[in-house]
C-alpha positions as CSV (number, residue, x, y, z in Angstrom):
1,M,89.0,97.8,97.7
2,D,85.8,96.1,96.5
3,V,88.0,93.3,95.1
4,I,89.2,92.5,98.6
5,V,85.7,92.1,99.9
6,L,84.7,89.9,96.9
7,I,87.8,87.6,97.1
8,A,88.1,87.2,100.9
9,T,84.9,85.5,102.1
10,F,85.9,84.5,105.6
11,W,82.3,84.8,106.7
12,K,81.4,81.8,104.6
13,E,84.1,79.6,106.2
14,T,82.6,76.9,108.4
15,D,85.9,75.7,110.0
16,P,86.9,78.0,112.9
17,A,90.6,77.7,112.1
18,G,89.9,78.4,108.4
19,N,87.8,81.4,109.4
20,V,90.6,82.9,111.5
21,N,93.1,82.3,108.7
22,E,90.8,83.9,106.1
23,Q,90.0,86.9,108.3
24,T,93.7,87.5,109.0
25,Q,94.5,87.5,105.3
26,F,91.5,89.8,104.7
27,L,92.7,92.3,107.3
28,K,96.3,92.2,106.0
29,D,95.1,92.9,102.4
30,L,92.9,95.7,103.7
31,G,95.8,97.3,105.6
32,L,98.1,97.1,102.6
33,A,95.4,98.7,100.3
34,G,94.9,101.4,102.9
35,G,98.6,102.1,103.1
36,A,98.9,102.2,99.3
37,L,96.0,104.7,99.2
38,F,97.6,106.8,101.9
39,L,101.0,106.9,100.1
40,F,99.2,107.8,96.8
41,V,97.4,110.7,98.4
42,V,100.5,112.0,100.2
43,V,102.7,111.9,97.0
44,S,100.0,113.4,94.8
45,E,99.4,116.2,97.3
46,L,103.0,117.1,98.1
47,G,104.6,116.1,94.8
48,T,108.1,117.5,94.5
49,D,108.0,119.1,97.9
50,L,108.8,115.7,99.4
51,G,112.3,115.8,98.1
52,L,112.1,112.1,97.0
53,T,114.0,112.2,93.8
54,I,116.4,109.8,92.3
55,I,119.3,111.5,90.6
56,G,122.9,110.7,89.9
57,P,124.7,107.8,88.3
58,L,121.7,105.5,88.1
59,F,120.3,107.5,85.2
60,D,123.4,108.6,83.5
61,G,123.1,108.3,79.8
62,G,126.8,107.6,79.2
């Protein structure tokens, strides 16, 4: 998440419209990173208890 703060520097933007655009992109990136972190924690904690497995003809060897 530190990368998001380093890349998105909306506080340095002098144009008001540019500031809004940069802040919007920053908040979207932050939300996506938070969602990915949440999914990582849920999958690592629950593991196979989630029942999210891919089986069947997709991985048939023959």
